[in-house]
C-alpha positions in Angstrom: 0.8 -56.4 12.4 -1.2 -54.1 14.7 -3.4 -51.5 13.2 -2.7 -49.0 16.0 0.4 -48.2 18.0 0.3 -45.8 20.9 3.2 -46.9 23.1 6.9 -46.1 22.5 8.7 -49.4 22.6 12.5 -49.7 22.3 13.5 -48.5 18.8 14.4 -51.4 16.5 17.9 -52.0 15.3 18.9 -49.9 12.3 21.2 -52.7 11.0 18.8 -53.5 8.2 19.0 -49.9 6.9 22.8 -49.9 7.1 22.9 -53.0 5.0 21.1 -51.1 2.2 23.8 -48.5 2.0 26.5 -49.3 -0.7 29.5 -47.3 -1.8 30.7 -48.0 -5.4 34.2 -46.5 -5.7 34.6 -46.9 -9.5 31.2 -45.7 -10.6 31.0 -42.9 -8.1 27.6 -44.1 -6.9 26.2 -44.2 -3.3 23.1 -46.4 -3.0 20.3 -46.7 -0.4 18.5 -49.7 -1.7 17.7 -48.7 -5.3 17.9 -45.0 -4.6 21.0 -43.0 -5.5 22.2 -40.8 -2.6 24.7 -38.0 -2.2 27.2 -37.0 0.5 27.1 -33.3 0.6 28.8 -30.6 2.7 26.4 -29.0 5.1 27.9 -25.6 4.2 27.1 -26.2 0.5 23.4 -26.7 1.5 23.6 -23.6 3.6 24.9 -21.6 0.6 22.0 -22.9 -1.5 19.6 -22.0 1.2 20.9 -18.5 1.6 20.8 -18.0 -2.2 17.1 -18.9 -2.2 16.3 -16.6 0.8 18.2 -13.6 -0.6 16.9 -14.0 -4.1 13.2 -14.9 -3.5 12.5 -14.2 0.2 12.0 -16.5 3.2 8.5 -17.6 2.4 9.4 -18.9 -1.1 12.6 -20.5 0.1 10.7 -22.2 2.9 8.2 -23.6 0.3 11.1 -24.9 -1.9 12.9 -26.6 0.9 9.7 -28.1 2.4 8.9 -29.6 -1.0 12.4 -30.9 -1.3 12.1 -32.7 2.0 8.7 -33.9 1.1 9.9 -35.5 -2.2 12.7 -37.4 -0.5 10.3 -38.6 2.3 7.9 -40.2 -0.2 10.7 -42.4 -1.5 11.8 -43.3 2.1 8.2 -44.2 3.1 8.1 -46.7 0.2 11.4 -48.1 1.3 10.1 -48.5 4.9 7.1 -50.4 3.7 9.3 -52.8 1.7 12.0 -53.2 4.3 9.9 -53.9 7.3 6.7 -55.3 5.8 6.6 -58.1 8.4 7.4 -55.8 11.3 5.1 -53.7 13.5 3.7 -50.4 12.3 5.9 -48.6 14.8 9.1 -50.3 13.6 8.1 -49.5 10.0 7.4 -45.9 11.0 10.8 -45.6 12.7 12.7 -46.1 9.4 12.3 -42.4 8.6 13.8 -41.1 11.9 16.5 -43.7 11.8 17.5 -42.7 8.3 17.7 -39.1 9.2 20.0 -39.9 12.1 22.2 -42.2 9.9 22.5 -39.5 7.2 23.7 -36.9 9.8 20.7 -34.7 9.2 19.2 -34.7 12.7 18.8 -37.0 15.7 15.1 -37.8 16.3 13.7 -38.7 19.7 10.0 -39.7 19.9 8.0 -38.1 22.8 4.6 -39.5 21.9 3.1 -41.4 18.9 -0.6 -42.3 18.4 -0.6 -44.1 15.0 -3.9 -45.6 13.7 -3.4 -46.9 10.2 -6.9 -48.3 9.9 -8.5 -44.9 10.6 -5.7 -43.0 8.8 -5.1 -41.0 12.0 -1.8 -39.8 13.5 -0.7 -37.6 16.4 2.9 -37.4 17.3 5.5 -35.3 19.1 9.3 -35.5 18.5 12.4 -33.8 19.7 15.1 -33.0 17.1 18.7 -32.6 18.3 21.6 -31.4 16.3 19.6 -30.2 13.3 22.1 -29.4 10.5 19.5 -27.1 9.0 19.2 -25.0 12.1 23.0 -24.9 12.5 23.5 -23.6 8.9 20.8 -21.0 9.3 22.4 -19.7 12.5 25.8 -19.7 10.9 24.5 -17.5 8.0 21.8 -15.4 9.7 22.2 -15.8 13.4 19.4 -16.4 15.9 16.0 -15.3 14.5 12.4 -15.0 15.7 10.9 -18.0 13.9 11.5 -21.7 13.3 14.0 -22.6 10.5 14.1 -26.4 10.0 12.0 -26.2 6.8 13.4 -29.2 4.9 13.1 -31.4 8.0 9.5 -30.3 8.5 8.7 -31.1 4.9 10.3 -34.5 5.2 8.3 -35.4 8.4 5.1 -34.2 6.7 5.7 -36.2 3.5 6.9 -39.4 5.3 4.1 -39.6 7.8 1.4 -38.7 5.2 2.6 -41.4 2.8 2.6 -44.1 5.6 -0.7 -43.1 7.1 -2.5 -42.4 3.7 -3.8 -39.1 4.9 -2.3 -35.6 4.9 -0.4 -35.2 8.1 1.3 -31.8 8.8 4.0 -31.0 11.3 4.7 -27.7 13.0 8.0 -26.9 14.6 6.9 -25.3 17.9 10.4 -25.0 19.3 13.6 -24.4 17.3 17.2 -23.7 18.2 17.2 -21.3 15.2 15.0 -18.9 17.3 16.9 -19.4 20.6 15.1 -22.5 22.0 17.2 -25.2 23.8 15.9 -27.8 21.3 13.8 -28.3 18.2 10.4 -29.9 18.9 7.7 -30.8 16.3 4.1 -31.8 16.6 2.2 -33.6 13.9 -1.5 -34.2 13.3 -4.0 -34.4 10.4 -3.9 -31.3 8.3 -7.6 -30.6 8.7 -7.1 -30.4 12.5 -4.8 -27.3 12.2 -6.7 -24.0 12.3 -4.5 -22.6 9.6 -4.7 -25.6 7.3 -5.0 -23.5 4.1 -1.9 -21.5 5.0 0.1 -24.6 5.7 -1.0 -26.4 2.5 0.1 -23.5 0.3 3.8 -24.3 1.0 3.3 -27.5 -0.9 1.4 -26.0 -3.8 3.5 -22.9 -4.6 4.5 -22.6 -8.2 7.9 -23.8 -9.2 10.7 -21.3 -9.4 10.8 -21.6 -13.1 7.1 -20.8 -13.4 7.4 -18.0 -11.0 10.3 -16.4 -12.9 8.3 -16.9 -16.1 5.3 -15.1 -14.5 7.5 -12.3 -13.3 9.0 -12.0 -16.8 5.6 -11.8 -18.3 4.6 -9.0 -15.8 7.8 -7.1 -16.6 7.1 -7.4 -20.3 3.5 -6.2 -19.9 4.7 -3.2 -17.9 7.4 -2.5 -20.5 4.8 -2.6 -23.3 2.5 -0.4 -21.3 5.3 2.1 -20.6 6.3 2.0 -24.3 2.8 2.7 -25.4 2.4 5.6 -22.9 5.7 7.2 -24.0 4.9 6.9 -27.8 4.8 10.4 -29.2 1.3 9.9 -30.6 0.0 8.9 -27.2 1.3 11.9 -25.3 -1.5 14.2 -24.3 -0.7 17.5 -25.9 -3.8 19.7 -25.8 -2.2 22.5 -23.9 0.0 25.1 -25.6 2.8 24.5 -23.2 3.1 20.8 -24.2 2.7 21.6 -27.8 5.8 23.8 -27.5 7.6 21.0 -25.8 6.7 18.5 -28.6 8.0 21.1 -31.2 11.4 21.2 -29.4 11.4 17.3 -29.3 10.9 17.1 -33.0 13.6 19.6 -33.7 16.1 17.7 -31.5 15.1 14.3 -32.9 16.6 15.0 -36.3 20.1 15.4 -34.7 22.3 13.7 -32.2 22.5 16.7 -30.0 22.8 16.2 -26.2 19.5 17.1 -24.6 19.0 18.4 -21.0 15.5 17.6 -19.8 14.4 20.1 -17.1 11.3 20.1 -14.9 9.9 19.4 -11.5 9.6 15.9 -10.0 6.8 13.9 -11.6 6.4 15.9 -14.8 7.4 12.8 -17.0 11.0 13.6 -18.1 11.6 9.9 -18.8 8.4 9.7 -20.9 9.4 12.6 -23.0 13.0 11.3 -23.3 11.6 8.0 -24.6 9.4 9.9 -27.1 12.5 11.8 -28.3 14.3 8.5 -28.8 11.4 7.0 -30.7 11.2 9.8 -33.3 14.9 10.0 -33.7 17.3 8.2 -36.0 18.3 5.8 -33.2 14.8 4.4 -32.5 15.8 0.9 -33.5 18.7 0.9 -31.0 18.6 0.5 -27.2 17.2 3.1 -24.9 18.9 2.6 -21.5 17.7 4.6 -18.5 19.5 5.0 -15.2 18.5 6.9 -12.1 21.7 8.4 -10.8 20.2 9.1 -7.4 19.3 5.5 -6.8 22.8 4.3 -7.3 25.1 4.1 -4.2 28.1 6.4 -4.6 30.5 3.5 -4.6 28.7 1.8 -7.5 28.0 4.8 -9.7 31.1 4.5 -11.8 30.9 0.7 -12.3 27.2 0.9 -13.2 27.8 3.7 -15.8 31.2 2.7 -17.2 31.4 -1.1 -16.4 33.9 -3.0 -14.3 36.6 -5.5 -14.9 36.9 -8.8 -13.0 38.8 -8.4 -9.8 38.5 -4.6 -9.7 37.2 -4.7 -6.2 35.8 -7.3 -3.7 32.7 -8.8 -5.2 33.6 -8.1 -8.9 33.7 -11.8 -9.8 33.4 -11.2 -13.5 33.8 -8.4 -16.1 30.6 -6.6 -17.1 29.6 -3.8 -19.4 28.2 -0.6 -17.9 25.2 1.4 -19.1 27.2 3.4 -21.7 28.3 0.2 -23.4 24.8 -1.3 -23.3 23.4 1.8 -24.9 26.0 1.9 -27.7 24.3 3.0 -30.9 21.2 4.1 -29.0 20.2 6.5 -26.3 21.4 6.8 -22.7 19.0 8.6 -20.3 20.6 9.8 -17.1 17.9 10.8 -14.6 18.7 12.9 -11.5 22.0 13.9 -13.0 22.7 16.4 -10.3 23.3 13.6 -7.7 26.5 12.3 -9.5 29.7 12.5 -7.4 32.5 14.7 -8.6 34.5 11.7 -9.7 31.6 10.4 -11.8 31.1 13.8 -13.3 34.7 14.0 -14.4 34.5 10.6 -16.1 31.2 11.5 -17.7 32.7 14.7 -19.1 35.5 12.7 -20.7 33.1 10.2 -22.3 31.0 13.0 -23.8 34.1 14.8 -25.0 36.0 11.8 -26.5 33.4 9.0 -27.0 35.8 6.7 -25.1 35.7 5.1 -21.6 37.6 2.8 -19.4 35.9 0.2 -17.2 36.6 0.4 -13.4 39.8 -1.6 -12.8 40.6 -1.7 -16.6 43.0 0.1 -18.9 41.5 -0.8 -22.3 39.9 2.1 -24.2 36.4 1.3 -25.3 34.7 3.5 -27.9 31.0 4.2 -27.5 28.5 6.0 -29.7 25.6 7.2 -27.5 22.9 9.8 -27.7 22.9 11.3 -24.2 19.7 12.7 -22.6 20.2 14.1 -19.1 17.4 15.1 -16.7 17.3 16.9 -13.4 14.7 18.7 -11.2 17.3 20.9 -9.6 18.9 24.1 -10.7 22.2 22.9 -12.1 23.5 26.5 -12.5 22.9 27.0 -8.8 24.8 23.8 -8.1 27.6 25.1 -10.2 27.7 28.3 -8.2 27.7 26.3 -4.9 30.5 24.1 -6.2 28.5 20.9 -6.3 28.5 20.5 -10.1 31.2 21.0 -12.7 30.8 24.1 -14.8 32.4 22.5 -17.8 30.1 19.5 -17.6 27.1 21.7 -17.2 27.9 23.6 -20.4 28.5 20.3 -22.3 25.0 19.1 -21.2 23.1 22.4 -21.6 23.4 22.4 -25.4 19.7 21.8 -26.1 17.6 22.3 -22.9 13.9 21.3 -22.9 11.8 22.2 -20.0 8.7 20.0 -19.3 6.0 22.3 -17.8 4.4 21.3 -14.5 0.8 20.1 -14.6 -0.5 23.3 -13.1 0.6 25.0 -16.3 -1.2 22.6 -18.5 -4.7 22.2 -17.0 -6.3 21.6 -20.5 -4.3 18.3 -20.6 -5.9 17.0 -17.4 -9.1 15.5 -19.0 -7.0 13.5 -21.6 -4.7 12.3 -18.9 -7.6 11.2 -16.7 -9.0 9.1 -19.6 -5.6 7.6 -20.2 -5.1 6.6 -16.6 -8.6 5.2 -16.3 -8.0 3.0 -19.3 -4.6 1.9 -17.9 -5.8 1.0 -14.4 -9.1 -0.5 -15.6 -7.0 -3.0 -17.5 -4.5 -3.6 -14.7 -7.1 -4.1 -12.0 -9.8 -5.7 -14.0 -12.2 -2.8 -13.4 -14.8 -1.0 -15.6 -14.8 2.6 -14.5 -16.4 4.9 -17.0 -15.0 8.3 -15.9 -15.0 10.9 -13.1 -17.8 13.0 -11.8 -18.0 16.8 -12.5 -17.2 17.5 -8.8 -14.1 15.4 -9.0 -13.0 17.3 -12.2 -13.7 20.5 -10.3 -11.2 19.5 -7.6 -8.7 18.4 -10.2 -8.9 21.7 -12.0 -8.5 23.7 -8.7 -5.4 21.9 -7.4 -1.8 23.0 -8.0 -0.5 19.4 -8.3 2.9 19.6 -6.5 3.5 16.0 -7.5 2.6 16.7 -11.1 1.5 13.8 -13.4 2.9 11.2 -11.1 0.6 12.5 -8.3 -2.4 12.5 -10.7 -1.6 9.0 -11.8 -1.5 7.7 -8.2 -4.7 9.4 -7.3 -6.4 8.0 -10.4 -5.3 4.5 -9.6 -6.7 4.9 -6.1 -10.0 6.1 -7.6 -10.2 3.2 -10.0 -9.7 0.8 -7.2 -12.3 2.4 -4.9 -15.1 3.1 -7.4 -17.6 0.5 -8.3 -17.7 -0.9 -11.9 -19.9 1.0 -14.4 -19.7 4.1 -12.2 -17.7 7.3 -12.1 -14.9 8.2 -9.7 -16.3 10.5 -7.0 -14.5 13.2 -5.1 -14.6 11.0 -1.9 -12.4 8.5 -3.7 -9.6 11.0 -4.4 -9.4 13.3 -1.3 -5.6 13.4 -1.0 -4.7 17.0 0.1 -7.4 18.5 -2.0 -9.9 20.9 -0.5 -13.6 20.9 -1.5 -14.1 24.3 -3.1 -17.0 26.6 -3.8 -17.2 29.1 -6.6 -16.6 28.9 -10.3 -16.3 25.5 -12.0 -12.6 25.8 -13.0 -11.4 27.3 -9.8 -8.7 29.2 -11.7 -8.3 32.7 -12.9 -8.5 33.9 -16.5 -4.8 33.1 -17.1 -5.3 29.4 -16.2 -3.5 29.9 -12.9 -4.5 28.5 -9.5 -6.0 31.0 -7.1 -4.0 31.1 -3.9 -7.0 31.0 -1.6 -8.3 27.8 -3.2 -5.5 25.4 -2.2 -4.1 24.0 0.9 -0.5 24.9 1.1 -0.8 27.9 -1.1 -1.0 31.6 -0.5 -2.6 32.9 2.6 -3.3 29.5 4.1 0.5 28.9 4.5 0.6 31.8 6.9 -2.5 30.8 8.9 -1.6 27.6 10.7 -4.9 27.1 12.6 -6.8 27.4 9.4 -4.5 24.9 7.7 -4.9 22.4 10.6 -8.7 22.9 10.6 -9.0 22.2 6.9 -6.7 19.2 7.2 -8.8 17.7 10.0 -12.1 18.5 8.3 -11.0 16.9 5.1 -9.6 13.8 6.8 -6.1 14.4 5.4 -3.6 12.0 6.9 -0.4 13.0 8.6 1.6 11.3 5.9 -0.2 13.2 3.2 0.3 16.5 5.0 4.0 15.8 5.5 4.3 15.0 1.8 2.6 18.2 0.9 4.9 20.2 3.2 8.1 18.6 1.8 6.9 19.1 -1.8 6.0 22.7 -1.1 9.5 23.4 0.3 11.0 21.8 -2.8 8.9 23.9 -5.1 9.7 27.1 -3.2 13.5 26.3 -3.5 13.3 25.0 -7.1 14.2 21.5 -6.0 17.2 22.5 -3.9 17.1 19.9 -1.1 19.5 21.7 1.3 17.6 25.0 1.0 14.3 23.2 1.4 15.7 21.5 4.6 16.8 24.8 6.0 13.4 26.3 5.2 11.8 23.5 7.4 14.6 23.8 10.0 15.8 20.2 9.6 19.0 18.8 8.3 19.6 17.8 4.7 19.9 14.1 5.5 16.7 14.2 7.5 14.9 15.8 4.6 16.3 13.2 2.1 15.2 10.4 4.5 11.7 11.7 4.5 11.6 12.1 0.8 12.7 8.5 0.4 10.3 7.2 3.0 7.3 9.0 1.3 8.4 8.1 -2.2 8.8 11.6 -3.4 
């Protein structure tokens, strides 16, 4: 048996492989030698493939399928060595390609093979015709911009590596899945590929179970972190404004009254709602939060009230809605003003009767839920405009609590800063000890249109940029904040921001050249400037998107698109 084969002789007969295939009618077994095999619909594999892609993304799906092909290849390589132990190396190698052809997976045509077993070297090029994997990908996703024969690639890699005794990796350089006339692969030792580390990672990715476990742990850590932050004892309440808010929370907690949380975007309405739940008599029951603005209009009712099997296309099973899941506890409805008129009518009925019907169902379901609604828009204005039901508004507006914006609670900023530094030190493995006096000066001179959410984002950035055992400097947090001169606080005697001290405030709004000059001088990005402009328009119109859009002379949909794009 030669140690090296370069030529491409006539492929050997595959009769010896066919003789290993046995069908056992009574037992339901199909055998290839001593390995059990399966006959499987190509479309069923396609379904599995699409589920992996849609649930975990293409990169992870590719890794799973490559490892799947790699595993089966190792068994086939062992079979090849046993079946053709007395044959040439080339005949032994051809077992893999012949098996793939017999199994209906792909037709393999060698172009060139340089196989040196003694030196554990291999270089080869092959044409793949009629790849079932490419055909299924095209059926489900159409022609794409990258190669898609992942399981076949994993098989070729595993099979050749096992026979040669050295890691050999294949790349699919042409693929019908990306519009090429044929699929073509090139294989060579892994260390000869420039991106060897990138290629190797597909065979070392964590299993799906371990990944899900890791994600679950992350979610649990975030949940605990959020729970700790929203605990009443952990809310920073040094300012008189927040102390008044906490007083109202405590009064409402001893009852089951419906609470309407009011306030600008980013003031922490969900945090205060959770705090209300924790100090109430339902604290041991579920707290279910739902952002009404994030739900597509066609799914709002099914998400809130549940759905019965067969109610519409895709409703493959009955499922409880958020009201049922919150039964006995608290349901927090954020961005309530975005509900459709139909959803508003159903919500009013549930509040009035404590009963609901799932979408597509007729059974009356009783629920006992403490309702907390939140909005950053003027619901009374919506009522006058006809966009919100008056009777629902009065049902909700029994016990309104307004969360003050950050610009009305400057004395809370130092405590919030310490809390965020502690939070992001832990998350990012940092050891930041605080902020500089100049940074605090900027913080105390800014009107915080994004409120606490904006402060938190800026603090996370600062923690990441600053070196360990140092303080966050003003250069780490320059997001729309001017460098100021004058008194340390930068605010007047009433704790209010001075108009002349802030971009986007007072006289600067009417002096476009000055605004542009300041923005360029401070290195403010276009995205930051756009975000400031949108937020300023919202503030000026009390959160009314349509009015804010008209103020900026754009359409409502254009305004909403920009809000979504910028994460406002």
